[in-house]
N, CA, C and O atoms as a GROMACS GRO file, in nm:
protein
  544
    1MET      N    1  -3.388  -0.818   0.155
    1MET     CA    2  -3.361  -0.894   0.035
    1MET      C    3  -3.492  -0.952  -0.018
    1MET      O    4  -3.572  -1.007   0.059
    2THR      N    5  -3.515  -0.939  -0.147
    2THR     CA    6  -3.634  -0.991  -0.211
    2THR      C    7  -3.597  -1.116  -0.288
    2THR      O    8  -3.498  -1.118  -0.361
    3LYS      N    9  -3.677  -1.221  -0.272
    3LYS     CA   10  -3.651  -1.349  -0.338
    3LYS      C   11  -3.766  -1.385  -0.430
    3LYS      O   12  -3.879  -1.338  -0.413
    4GLY      N   13  -3.734  -1.470  -0.529
    4GLY     CA   14  -3.836  -1.516  -0.620
    4GLY      C   15  -3.795  -1.647  -0.684
    4GLY      O   16  -3.682  -1.693  -0.667
    5SER      N   17  -3.888  -1.706  -0.758
    5SER     CA   18  -3.860  -1.834  -0.823
    5SER      C   19  -3.959  -1.858  -0.935
    5SER      O   20  -4.055  -1.784  -0.954
    6CYS      N   21  -3.932  -1.964  -1.008
    6CYS     CA   22  -4.027  -2.011  -1.108
    6CYS      C   23  -4.133  -2.095  -1.038
    6CYS      O   24  -4.125  -2.116  -0.917
    7MET      N   25  -4.231  -2.142  -1.111
    7MET     CA   26  -4.342  -2.218  -1.052
    7MET      C   27  -4.296  -2.350  -0.991
    7MET      O   28  -4.350  -2.392  -0.888
    8CYS      N   29  -4.197  -2.417  -1.052
    8CYS     CA   30  -4.152  -2.548  -1.001
    8CYS      C   31  -4.034  -2.536  -0.906
    8CYS      O   32  -3.987  -2.638  -0.854
    9SER      N   33  -3.985  -2.416  -0.881
    9SER     CA   34  -3.873  -2.386  -0.790
    9SER      C   35  -3.738  -2.438  -0.838
    9SER      O   36  -3.644  -2.446  -0.758
   10ALA      N   37  -3.727  -2.473  -0.965
   10ALA     CA   38  -3.596  -2.514  -1.019
   10ALA      C   39  -3.502  -2.395  -1.032
   10ALA      O   40  -3.380  -2.411  -1.024
   11ILE      N   41  -3.558  -2.275  -1.052
   11ILE     CA   42  -3.481  -2.152  -1.064
   11ILE      C   43  -3.521  -2.060  -0.949
   11ILE      O   44  -3.639  -2.037  -0.926
   12GLU      N   45  -3.422  -2.007  -0.879
   12GLU     CA   46  -3.447  -1.910  -0.773
   12GLU      C   47  -3.353  -1.792  -0.791
   12GLU      O   48  -3.243  -1.806  -0.845
   13TYR      N   49  -3.398  -1.674  -0.746
   13TYR     CA   50  -3.318  -1.553  -0.758
   13TYR      C   51  -3.344  -1.463  -0.639
   13TYR      O   52  -3.435  -1.488  -0.559
   14GLU      N   53  -3.264  -1.359  -0.629
   14GLU     CA   54  -3.284  -1.259  -0.525
   14GLU      C   55  -3.230  -1.126  -0.574
   14GLU      O   56  -3.146  -1.120  -0.663
   15PHE      N   57  -3.281  -1.019  -0.514
   15PHE     CA   58  -3.226  -0.886  -0.538
   15PHE      C   59  -3.241  -0.804  -0.411
   15PHE      O   60  -3.326  -0.834  -0.327
   16THR      N   61  -3.159  -0.703  -0.399
   16THR     CA   62  -3.161  -0.617  -0.281
   16THR      C   63  -3.201  -0.476  -0.321
   16THR      O   64  -3.187  -0.436  -0.436
   17GLY      N   65  -3.250  -0.404  -0.223
   17GLY     CA   66  -3.284  -0.264  -0.246
   17GLY      C   67  -3.422  -0.245  -0.306
   17GLY      O   68  -3.494  -0.340  -0.337
   18ASP      N   69  -3.455  -0.119  -0.322
   18ASP     CA   70  -3.583  -0.082  -0.379
   18ASP      C   71  -3.579  -0.087  -0.531
   18ASP      O   72  -3.473  -0.066  -0.591
   19PRO      N   73  -3.693  -0.115  -0.594
   19PRO     CA   74  -3.698  -0.114  -0.741
   19PRO      C   75  -3.669   0.025  -0.796
   19PRO      O   76  -3.698   0.127  -0.734
   20MET      N   77  -3.610   0.028  -0.915
   20MET     CA   78  -3.588   0.153  -0.987
   20MET      C   79  -3.720   0.203  -1.044
   20MET      O   80  -3.743   0.324  -1.057
   21ALA      N   81  -3.807   0.109  -1.078
   21ALA     CA   82  -3.937   0.141  -1.137
   21ALA      C   83  -4.026   0.018  -1.130
   21ALA      O   84  -3.979  -0.094  -1.113
   22THR      N   85  -4.154   0.041  -1.145
   22THR     CA   86  -4.250  -0.067  -1.166
   22THR      C   87  -4.319  -0.035  -1.297
   22THR      O   88  -4.363   0.078  -1.319
   23ALA      N   89  -4.329  -0.134  -1.384
   23ALA     CA   90  -4.375  -0.105  -1.519
   23ALA      C   91  -4.461  -0.217  -1.575
   23ALA      O   92  -4.440  -0.335  -1.547
   24LEU      N   93  -4.557  -0.178  -1.655
   24LEU     CA   94  -4.634  -0.272  -1.736
   24LEU      C   95  -4.589  -0.252  -1.880
   24LEU      O   96  -4.572  -0.139  -1.925
   25CYS      N   97  -4.570  -0.362  -1.952
   25CYS     CA   98  -4.533  -0.352  -2.093
   25CYS      C   99  -4.638  -0.422  -2.177
   25CYS      O  100  -4.668  -0.540  -2.158
   26HIS      N  101  -4.695  -0.346  -2.270
   26HIS     CA  102  -4.803  -0.394  -2.356
   26HIS      C  103  -4.754  -0.434  -2.495
   26HIS      O  104  -4.836  -0.460  -2.583
   27CYS      N  105  -4.623  -0.438  -2.517
   27CYS     CA  106  -4.573  -0.470  -2.652
   27CYS      C  107  -4.616  -0.611  -2.693
   27CYS      O  108  -4.644  -0.696  -2.608
   28THR      N  109  -4.622  -0.635  -2.822
   28THR     CA  110  -4.669  -0.765  -2.870
   28THR      C  111  -4.575  -0.878  -2.829
   28THR      O  112  -4.620  -0.990  -2.807
   29ASP      N  113  -4.445  -0.851  -2.816
   29ASP     CA  114  -4.352  -0.955  -2.768
   29ASP      C  115  -4.389  -0.996  -2.626
   29ASP      O  116  -4.393  -1.115  -2.595
   30CYS      N  117  -4.416  -0.899  -2.539
   30CYS     CA  118  -4.453  -0.932  -2.400
   30CYS      C  119  -4.588  -1.002  -2.394
   30CYS      O  120  -4.609  -1.090  -2.310
   31GLN      N  121  -4.680  -0.964  -2.482
   31GLN     CA  122  -4.809  -1.033  -2.487
   31GLN      C  123  -4.789  -1.181  -2.523
   31GLN      O  124  -4.848  -1.269  -2.462
   32LYS      N  125  -4.706  -1.205  -2.623
   32LYS     CA  126  -4.682  -1.344  -2.664
   32LYS      C  127  -4.605  -1.420  -2.558
   32LYS      O  128  -4.632  -1.538  -2.533
   33TRP      N  129  -4.506  -1.353  -2.495
   33TRP     CA  130  -4.424  -1.421  -2.396
   33TRP      C  131  -4.503  -1.456  -2.271
   33TRP      O  132  -4.483  -1.562  -2.212
   34SER      N  133  -4.593  -1.365  -2.231
   34SER     CA  134  -4.668  -1.387  -2.107
   34SER      C  135  -4.798  -1.464  -2.129
   34SER      O  136  -4.852  -1.524  -2.036
   35GLY      N  137  -4.849  -1.462  -2.252
   35GLY     CA  138  -4.979  -1.521  -2.277
   35GLY      C  139  -5.092  -1.433  -2.226
   35GLY      O  140  -5.206  -1.479  -2.215
   36GLY      N  141  -5.061  -1.307  -2.195
   36GLY     CA  142  -5.159  -1.214  -2.142
   36GLY      C  143  -5.154  -1.081  -2.215
   36GLY      O  144  -5.090  -1.068  -2.319
   37ALA      N  145  -5.222  -0.983  -2.159
   37ALA     CA  146  -5.232  -0.852  -2.221
   37ALA      C  147  -5.105  -0.768  -2.204
   37ALA      O  148  -5.082  -0.674  -2.279
   38TYR      N  149  -5.022  -0.803  -2.104
   38TYR     CA  150  -4.901  -0.727  -2.075
   38TYR      C  151  -4.816  -0.806  -1.976
   38TYR      O  152  -4.860  -0.908  -1.922
   39THR      N  153  -4.693  -0.759  -1.953
   39THR     CA  154  -4.611  -0.813  -1.845
   39THR      C  155  -4.606  -0.709  -1.733
   39THR      O  156  -4.608  -0.589  -1.759
   40SER      N  157  -4.600  -0.758  -1.609
   40SER     CA  158  -4.582  -0.674  -1.490
   40SER      C  159  -4.437  -0.687  -1.449
   40SER      O  160  -4.388  -0.798  -1.427
   41ASN      N  161  -4.368  -0.575  -1.438
   41ASN     CA  162  -4.223  -0.577  -1.417
   41ASN      C  163  -4.180  -0.494  -1.298
   41ASN      O  164  -4.229  -0.383  -1.276
   42VAL      N  165  -4.088  -0.550  -1.221
   42VAL     CA  166  -4.020  -0.478  -1.115
   42VAL      C  167  -3.877  -0.459  -1.165
   42VAL      O  168  -3.802  -0.556  -1.176
   43VAL      N  169  -3.842  -0.336  -1.195
   43VAL     CA  170  -3.711  -0.306  -1.255
   43VAL      C  171  -3.611  -0.278  -1.144
   43VAL      O  172  -3.631  -0.189  -1.061
   44VAL      N  173  -3.502  -0.357  -1.143
   44VAL     CA  174  -3.401  -0.347  -1.037
   44VAL      C  175  -3.263  -0.328  -1.097
   44VAL      O  176  -3.240  -0.365  -1.212
   45PRO      N  177  -3.170  -0.270  -1.022
   45PRO     CA  178  -3.033  -0.258  -1.072
   45PRO      C  179  -2.973  -0.396  -1.099
   45PRO      O  180  -2.985  -0.487  -1.016
   46ARG      N  181  -2.911  -0.412  -1.213
   46ARG     CA  182  -2.854  -0.541  -1.252
   46ARG      C  183  -2.752  -0.591  -1.150
   46ARG      O  184  -2.742  -0.711  -1.126
   47LYS      N  185  -2.678  -0.500  -1.089
   47LYS     CA  186  -2.574  -0.541  -0.994
   47LYS      C  187  -2.632  -0.599  -0.865
   47LYS      O  188  -2.560  -0.663  -0.789
   48THR      N  189  -2.762  -0.576  -0.839
   48THR     CA  190  -2.824  -0.630  -0.717
   48THR      C  191  -2.900  -0.760  -0.742
   48THR      O  192  -2.948  -0.822  -0.646
   49PHE      N  193  -2.912  -0.803  -0.867
   49PHE     CA  194  -2.988  -0.922  -0.903
   49PHE      C  195  -2.894  -1.041  -0.918
   49PHE      O  196  -2.792  -1.033  -0.986
   50HIS      N  197  -2.930  -1.154  -0.852
   50HIS     CA  198  -2.845  -1.274  -0.856
   50HIS      C  199  -2.930  -1.400  -0.862
   50HIS      O  200  -3.029  -1.413  -0.791
   51LEU      N  201  -2.890  -1.491  -0.948
   51LEU     CA  202  -2.950  -1.625  -0.947
   51LEU      C  203  -2.892  -1.700  -0.828
   51LEU      O  204  -2.772  -1.692  -0.803
   52THR      N  205  -2.975  -1.773  -0.756
   52THR     CA  206  -2.928  -1.848  -0.640
   52THR      C  207  -2.947  -1.999  -0.658
   52THR      O  208  -2.894  -2.078  -0.580
   53LYS      N  209  -3.023  -2.038  -0.760
   53LYS     CA  210  -3.046  -2.180  -0.785
   53LYS      C  211  -3.085  -2.200  -0.931
   53LYS      O  212  -3.168  -2.127  -0.985
   54GLY      N  213  -3.025  -2.299  -0.992
   54GLY     CA  214  -3.063  -2.339  -1.128
   54GLY      C  215  -3.003  -2.254  -1.237
   54GLY      O  216  -2.934  -2.154  -1.212
   55SER      N  217  -3.032  -2.295  -1.360
   55SER     CA  218  -2.984  -2.226  -1.480
   55SER      C  219  -3.100  -2.207  -1.576
   55SER      O  220  -3.143  -2.302  -1.642
   56PRO      N  221  -3.152  -2.085  -1.584
   56PRO     CA  222  -3.264  -2.063  -1.674
   56PRO      C  223  -3.222  -2.068  -1.820
   56PRO      O  224  -3.104  -2.050  -1.853
   57LYS      N  225  -3.317  -2.091  -1.906
   57LYS     CA  226  -3.296  -2.082  -2.051
   57LYS      C  227  -3.331  -1.940  -2.092
   57LYS      O  228  -3.395  -1.866  -2.017
   58HIS      N  229  -3.288  -1.903  -2.212
   58HIS     CA  230  -3.321  -1.769  -2.259
   58HIS      C  231  -3.348  -1.768  -2.408
   58HIS      O  232  -3.308  -1.858  -2.483
   59TYR      N  233  -3.417  -1.664  -2.448
   59TYR     CA  234  -3.452  -1.642  -2.588
   59TYR      C  235  -3.424  -1.496  -2.620
   59TYR      O  236  -3.476  -1.407  -2.553
   60ASN      N  237  -3.344  -1.472  -2.722
   60ASN     CA  238  -3.311  -1.336  -2.765
   60ASN      C  239  -3.398  -1.296  -2.883
   60ASN      O  240  -3.420  -1.375  -2.975
   61ILE      N  241  -3.445  -1.174  -2.879
   61ILE     CA  242  -3.522  -1.120  -2.991
   61ILE      C  243  -3.488  -0.972  -3.005
   61ILE      O  244  -3.467  -0.902  -2.906
   62LYS      N  245  -3.484  -0.926  -3.128
   62LYS     CA  246  -3.456  -0.784  -3.151
   62LYS      C  247  -3.582  -0.704  -3.126
   62LYS      O  248  -3.688  -0.732  -3.182
   63GLY      N  249  -3.569  -0.602  -3.041
   63GLY     CA  250  -3.682  -0.515  -3.010
   63GLY      C  251  -3.698  -0.407  -3.115
   63GLY      O  252  -3.619  -0.398  -3.209
   64ASP      N  253  -3.803  -0.326  -3.098
   64ASP     CA  254  -3.827  -0.215  -3.192
   64ASP      C  255  -3.710  -0.119  -3.199
   64ASP      O  256  -3.691  -0.051  -3.300
   65SER      N  257  -3.632  -0.112  -3.092
   65SER     CA  258  -3.516  -0.021  -3.087
   65SER      C  259  -3.402  -0.069  -3.176
   65SER      O  260  -3.309   0.007  -3.204
   66GLY      N  261  -3.410  -0.195  -3.222
   66GLY     CA  262  -3.300  -0.254  -3.296
   66GLY      C  263  -3.200  -0.322  -3.204
   66GLY      O  264  -3.106  -0.386  -3.251
   67LYS      N  265  -3.221  -0.309  -3.073
   67LYS     CA  266  -3.135  -0.371  -2.972
   67LYS      C  267  -3.195  -0.504  -2.929
   67LYS      O  268  -3.314  -0.529  -2.950
   68MET      N  269  -3.113  -0.589  -2.866
   68MET     CA  270  -3.158  -0.721  -2.826
   68MET      C  271  -3.229  -0.719  -2.691
   68MET      O  272  -3.191  -0.646  -2.599
   69ASN      N  273  -3.333  -0.801  -2.682
   69ASN     CA  274  -3.407  -0.827  -2.559
   69ASN      C  275  -3.384  -0.973  -2.525
   69ASN      O  276  -3.418  -1.061  -2.605
   70ASP      N  277  -3.328  -1.000  -2.409
   70ASP     CA  278  -3.295  -1.136  -2.366
   70ASP      C  279  -3.397  -1.180  -2.261
   70ASP      O  280  -3.393  -1.133  -2.147
   71HIS      N  281  -3.487  -1.270  -2.298
   71HIS     CA  282  -3.593  -1.318  -2.210
   71HIS      C  283  -3.549  -1.448  -2.143
   71HIS      O  284  -3.514  -1.544  -2.212
   72TRP      N  285  -3.550  -1.451  -2.011
   72TRP     CA  286  -3.506  -1.566  -1.932
   72TRP      C  287  -3.626  -1.638  -1.872
   72TRP      O  288  -3.718  -1.574  -1.821
   73PHE      N  289  -3.627  -1.771  -1.880
   73PHE     CA  290  -3.741  -1.851  -1.833
   73PHE      C  291  -3.694  -1.987  -1.785
   73PHE      O  292  -3.582  -2.028  -1.814
   74CYS      N  293  -3.779  -2.056  -1.710
   74CYS     CA  294  -3.747  -2.190  -1.662
   74CYS      C  295  -3.770  -2.290  -1.775
   74CYS      O  296  -3.877  -2.293  -1.836
   75GLY      N  297  -3.669  -2.370  -1.802
   75GLY     CA  298  -3.680  -2.472  -1.906
   75GLY      C  299  -3.766  -2.590  -1.865
   75GLY      O  300  -3.805  -2.670  -1.950
   76ASP      N  301  -3.797  -2.603  -1.735
   76ASP     CA  302  -3.880  -2.713  -1.688
   76ASP      C  303  -4.029  -2.676  -1.686
   76ASP      O  304  -4.111  -2.745  -1.747
   77CYS      N  305  -4.064  -2.568  -1.617
   77CYS     CA  306  -4.206  -2.532  -1.604
   77CYS      C  307  -4.249  -2.421  -1.700
   77CYS      O  308  -4.368  -2.397  -1.718
   78GLY      N  309  -4.152  -2.352  -1.761
   78GLY     CA  310  -4.184  -2.248  -1.858
   78GLY      C  311  -4.210  -2.110  -1.801
   78GLY      O  312  -4.242  -2.018  -1.876
   79SER      N  313  -4.198  -2.094  -1.669
   79SER     CA  314  -4.226  -1.964  -1.608
   79SER      C  315  -4.136  -1.855  -1.663
   79SER      O  316  -4.015  -1.874  -1.676
   80SER      N  317  -4.196  -1.739  -1.695
   80SER     CA  318  -4.120  -1.620  -1.733
   80SER      C  319  -4.054  -1.565  -1.607
   80SER      O  320  -4.121  -1.548  -1.505
   81LEU      N  321  -3.924  -1.537  -1.613
   81LEU     CA  322  -3.852  -1.494  -1.493
   81LEU      C  323  -3.808  -1.348  -1.498
   81LEU      O  324  -3.842  -1.270  -1.409
   82TYR      N  325  -3.733  -1.312  -1.601
   82TYR     CA  326  -3.682  -1.176  -1.610
   82TYR      C  327  -3.635  -1.148  -1.752
   82TYR      O  328  -3.617  -1.239  -1.832
   83THR      N  329  -3.616  -1.020  -1.780
   83THR     CA  330  -3.567  -0.976  -1.911
   83THR      C  331  -3.449  -0.883  -1.890
   83THR      O  332  -3.448  -0.799  -1.800
   84GLU      N  333  -3.348  -0.900  -1.974
   84GLU     CA  334  -3.234  -0.808  -1.980
   84GLU      C  335  -3.240  -0.741  -2.116
   84GLU      O  336  -3.236  -0.806  -2.220
   85LEU      N  337  -3.251  -0.608  -2.113
   85LEU     CA  338  -3.263  -0.530  -2.236
   85LEU      C  339  -3.131  -0.462  -2.267
   85LEU      O  340  -3.072  -0.397  -2.180
   86GLU      N  341  -3.087  -0.477  -2.390
   86GLU     CA  342  -2.963  -0.410  -2.430
   86GLU      C  343  -2.974  -0.259  -2.415
   86GLU      O  344  -2.874  -0.192  -2.389
   87VAL      N  345  -3.095  -0.204  -2.429
   87VAL     CA  346  -3.114  -0.059  -2.414
   87VAL      C  347  -3.110  -0.015  -2.269
   87VAL      O  348  -3.105   0.105  -2.240
   88MET      N  349  -3.114  -0.112  -2.175
   88MET     CA  350  -3.107  -0.082  -2.031
   88MET      C  351  -2.999  -0.169  -1.969
   88MET      O  352  -3.030  -0.260  -1.892
   89PRO      N  353  -2.872  -0.144  -1.999
   89PRO     CA  354  -2.765  -0.234  -1.956
   89PRO      C  355  -2.744  -0.243  -1.805
   89PRO      O  356  -2.680  -0.336  -1.757
   90ASP      N  357  -2.797  -0.149  -1.730
   90ASP     CA  358  -2.777  -0.149  -1.585
   90ASP      C  359  -2.899  -0.198  -1.507
   90ASP      O  360  -2.904  -0.184  -1.385
   91ALA      N  361  -2.999  -0.256  -1.578
   91ALA     CA  362  -3.123  -0.295  -1.512
   91ALA      C  363  -3.166  -0.435  -1.554
   91ALA      O  364  -3.130  -0.484  -1.661
   92VAL      N  365  -3.244  -0.498  -1.467
   92VAL     CA  366  -3.310  -0.626  -1.495
   92VAL      C  367  -3.459  -0.603  -1.472
   92VAL      O  368  -3.498  -0.546  -1.370
   93CYS      N  369  -3.541  -0.648  -1.566
   93CYS     CA  370  -3.686  -0.638  -1.553
   93CYS      C  371  -3.738  -0.772  -1.501
   93CYS      O  372  -3.759  -0.866  -1.578
   94VAL      N  373  -3.757  -0.779  -1.370
   94VAL     CA  374  -3.803  -0.902  -1.305
   94VAL      C  375  -3.955  -0.911  -1.324
   94VAL      O  376  -4.028  -0.816  -1.296
   95LYS      N  377  -4.000  -1.025  -1.371
   95LYS     CA  378  -4.144  -1.046  -1.389
   95LYS      C  379  -4.208  -1.060  -1.251
   95LYS      O  380  -4.172  -1.150  -1.174
   96ALA      N  381  -4.300  -0.971  -1.220
   96ALA     CA  382  -4.354  -0.958  -1.085
   96ALA      C  383  -4.417  -1.087  -1.033
   96ALA      O  384  -4.412  -1.112  -0.912
   97GLY      N  385  -4.475  -1.168  -1.119
   97GLY     CA  386  -4.543  -1.288  -1.075
   97GLY      C  387  -4.455  -1.390  -1.006
   97GLY      O  388  -4.505  -1.472  -0.930
   98GLY      N  389  -4.325  -1.386  -1.031
   98GLY     CA  390  -4.232  -1.481  -0.969
   98GLY      C  391  -4.178  -1.438  -0.834
   98GLY      O  392  -4.113  -1.517  -0.766
   99ILE      N  393  -4.205  -1.315  -0.794
   99ILE     CA  394  -4.154  -1.264  -0.667
   99ILE      C  395  -4.234  -1.326  -0.553
   99ILE      O  396  -4.357  -1.325  -0.554
  100ASP      N  397  -4.162  -1.380  -0.454
  100ASP     CA  398  -4.227  -1.451  -0.343
  100ASP      C  399  -4.313  -1.361  -0.254
  100ASP      O  400  -4.423  -1.399  -0.216
  101ASP      N  401  -4.264  -1.243  -0.221
  101ASP     CA  402  -4.331  -1.153  -0.128
  101ASP      C  403  -4.444  -1.078  -0.200
  101ASP      O  404  -4.418  -0.996  -0.288
  102LYS      N  405  -4.568  -1.107  -0.162
  102LYS     CA  406  -4.682  -1.043  -0.227
  102LYS      C  407  -4.678  -0.891  -0.214
  102LYS      O  408  -4.726  -0.820  -0.303
  103ALA      N  409  -4.623  -0.840  -0.106
  103ALA     CA  410  -4.615  -0.695  -0.087
  103ALA      C  411  -4.528  -0.629  -0.194
  103ALA      O  412  -4.552  -0.514  -0.231
  104VAL      N  413  -4.428  -0.701  -0.244
  104VAL     CA  414  -4.343  -0.650  -0.353
  104VAL      C  415  -4.409  -0.680  -0.488
  104VAL      O  416  -4.413  -0.595  -0.576
  105ARG      N  417  -4.460  -0.801  -0.501
  105ARG     CA  418  -4.523  -0.846  -0.626
  105ARG      C  419  -4.646  -0.762  -0.660
  105ARG      O  420  -4.671  -0.733  -0.778
  106ASP      N  421  -4.723  -0.724  -0.559
  106ASP     CA  422  -4.845  -0.646  -0.577
  106ASP      C  423  -4.813  -0.499  -0.556
  106ASP      O  424  -4.865  -0.435  -0.464
  107PHE      N  425  -4.725  -0.445  -0.643
  107PHE     CA  426  -4.682  -0.307  -0.623
  107PHE      C  427  -4.804  -0.214  -0.627
  107PHE      O  428  -4.893  -0.228  -0.711
  108LYS      N  429  -4.803  -0.120  -0.535
  108LYS     CA  430  -4.918  -0.032  -0.516
  108LYS      C  431  -4.925   0.080  -0.619
  108LYS      O  432  -5.032   0.135  -0.644
  109ALA      N  433  -4.812   0.113  -0.678
  109ALA     CA  434  -4.810   0.219  -0.778
  109ALA      C  435  -4.728   0.173  -0.898
  109ALA      O  436  -4.614   0.130  -0.885
  110THR      N  437  -4.788   0.182  -1.014
  110THR     CA  438  -4.718   0.152  -1.139
  110THR      C  439  -4.655   0.281  -1.188
  110THR      O  440  -4.723   0.382  -1.206
  111SER      N  441  -4.522   0.279  -1.208
  111SER     CA  442  -4.451   0.400  -1.251
  111SER      C  443  -4.486   0.437  -1.394
  111SER      O  444  -4.511   0.554  -1.425
  112VAL      N  445  -4.486   0.335  -1.482
  112VAL     CA  446  -4.498   0.364  -1.624
  112VAL      C  447  -4.559   0.244  -1.696
  112VAL      O  448  -4.542   0.129  -1.656
  113GLU      N  449  -4.631   0.274  -1.802
  113GLU     CA  450  -4.680   0.171  -1.894
  113GLU      C  451  -4.617   0.198  -2.031
  113GLU      O  452  -4.628   0.308  -2.085
  114PHE      N  453  -4.552   0.094  -2.085
  114PHE     CA  454  -4.487   0.105  -2.216
  114PHE      C  455  -4.570   0.038  -2.324
  114PHE      O  456  -4.652  -0.051  -2.297
  115TYR      N  457  -4.548   0.081  -2.445
  115TYR     CA  458  -4.617   0.027  -2.564
  115TYR      C  459  -4.768   0.034  -2.549
  115TYR      O  460  -4.840  -0.061  -2.580
  116CYS      N  461  -4.816   0.149  -2.500
  116CYS     CA  462  -4.959   0.169  -2.487
  116CYS      C  463  -5.030   0.164  -2.622
  116CYS      O  464  -5.150   0.141  -2.629
  117LYS      N  465  -4.955   0.185  -2.730
  117LYS     CA  466  -5.013   0.174  -2.863
  117LYS      C  467  -5.060   0.032  -2.893
  117LYS      O  468  -5.146   0.012  -2.979
  118ASP      N  469  -5.004  -0.067  -2.821
  118ASP     CA  470  -5.041  -0.207  -2.840
  118ASP      C  471  -5.134  -0.259  -2.731
  118ASP      O  472  -5.165  -0.378  -2.727
  119ARG      N  473  -5.179  -0.171  -2.642
  119ARG     CA  474  -5.265  -0.210  -2.530
  119ARG      C  475  -5.394  -0.273  -2.584
  119ARG      O  476  -5.452  -0.226  -2.681
  120MET      N  477  -5.437  -0.379  -2.519
  120MET     CA  478  -5.564  -0.443  -2.553
  120MET      C  479  -5.679  -0.350  -2.513
  120MET      O  480  -5.669  -0.279  -2.413
  121ALA      N  481  -5.785  -0.350  -2.591
  121ALA     CA  482  -5.898  -0.260  -2.566
  121ALA      C  483  -5.961  -0.283  -2.429
  121ALA      O  484  -6.014  -0.190  -2.370
  122TYR      N  485  -5.955  -0.405  -2.378
  122TYR     CA  486  -6.015  -0.434  -2.248
  122TYR      C  487  -5.926  -0.396  -2.130
  122TYR      O  488  -5.969  -0.407  -2.015
  123SER      N  489  -5.804  -0.353  -2.156
  123SER     CA  490  -5.709  -0.315  -2.051
  123SER      C  491  -5.703  -0.163  -2.043
  123SER      O  492  -5.665  -0.097  -2.140
  124ARG      N  493  -5.739  -0.109  -1.931
  124ARG     CA  494  -5.744   0.037  -1.912
  124ARG      C  495  -5.612   0.090  -1.858
  124ARG      O  496  -5.539   0.018  -1.790
  125PRO      N  497  -5.578   0.217  -1.889
  125PRO     CA  498  -5.458   0.278  -1.833
  125PRO      C  499  -5.463   0.279  -1.680
  125PRO      O  500  -5.569   0.297  -1.620
  126VAL      N  501  -5.348   0.260  -1.617
  126VAL     CA  502  -5.337   0.267  -1.472
  126VAL      C  503  -5.329   0.414  -1.432
  126VAL      O  504  -5.243   0.488  -1.480
  127GLU      N  505  -5.420   0.455  -1.347
  127GLU     CA  506  -5.423   0.594  -1.304
  127GLU      C  507  -5.293   0.631  -1.234
  127GLU      O  508  -5.246   0.560  -1.145
  128GLY      N  509  -5.234   0.743  -1.276
  128GLY     CA  510  -5.111   0.792  -1.216
  128GLY      C  511  -4.984   0.740  -1.282
  128GLY      O  512  -4.876   0.794  -1.256
  129ALA      N  513  -4.994   0.637  -1.366
  129ALA     CA  514  -4.875   0.585  -1.436
  129ALA      C  515  -4.849   0.666  -1.562
  129ALA      O  516  -4.942   0.702  -1.634
  130GLU      N  517  -4.722   0.693  -1.587
  130GLU     CA  518  -4.685   0.759  -1.711
  130GLU      C  519  -4.721   0.666  -1.828
  130GLU      O  520  -4.692   0.546  -1.822
  131GLN      N  521  -4.783   0.720  -1.930
  131GLN     CA  522  -4.828   0.641  -2.046
  131GLN      C  523  -4.736   0.669  -2.164
  131GLN      O  524  -4.732   0.781  -2.215
  132LYS      N  525  -4.663   0.565  -2.208
  132LYS     CA  526  -4.569   0.580  -2.320
  132LYS      C  527  -4.619   0.499  -2.438
  132LYS      O  528  -4.646   0.379  -2.423
  133PRO      N  529  -4.634   0.560  -2.556
  133PRO     CA  530  -4.682   0.483  -2.672
  133PRO      C  531  -4.584   0.371  -2.712
  133PRO      O  532  -4.624   0.266  -2.760
  134VAL      N  533  -4.454   0.396  -2.691
  134VAL     CA  534  -4.350   0.297  -2.717
  134VAL      C  535  -4.253   0.299  -2.599
  134VAL      O  536  -4.283   0.360  -2.497
  135PHE      N  537  -4.139   0.234  -2.612
  135PHE     CA  538  -4.038   0.235  -2.504
  135PHE      C  539  -3.946   0.353  -2.524
  135PHE      O  540  -3.897   0.377  -2.634
  136GLY      N  541  -3.922   0.427  -2.416
  136GLY     CA  542  -3.826   0.536  -2.421
  136GLY      C  543  -3.883   0.669  -2.459
  136GLY      O  544  -3.809   0.768  -2.466
   0.00000   0.00000   0.00000
């Protein structure tokens, strides 16, 4: 079982099993949400993901697909926790930085990079990762 939390530990979660994918997203929404060049995501089956403490806040925004992206975060410390995408109803994109186990958080292979068209010039493609100009 993999566990994670926000920075202040008001929100905690867990998931079981191996990730479906590991992904970096360079879209402008993720840049604004993370305050960085991209988000690092561990994608897990939604049925294996559970909140175990607290109630996160969320913000919905329409993605380029026209579908909703639901961003979940701690209302106390502001940590980005996970995203639920309407285009991926069976998955949760857990923000890697909140995962407690560094061996999971520091995934050794990135499966895919999305929105490479929005990649910052100082951020280089990850060798071996599939490069997608947009999502899907």
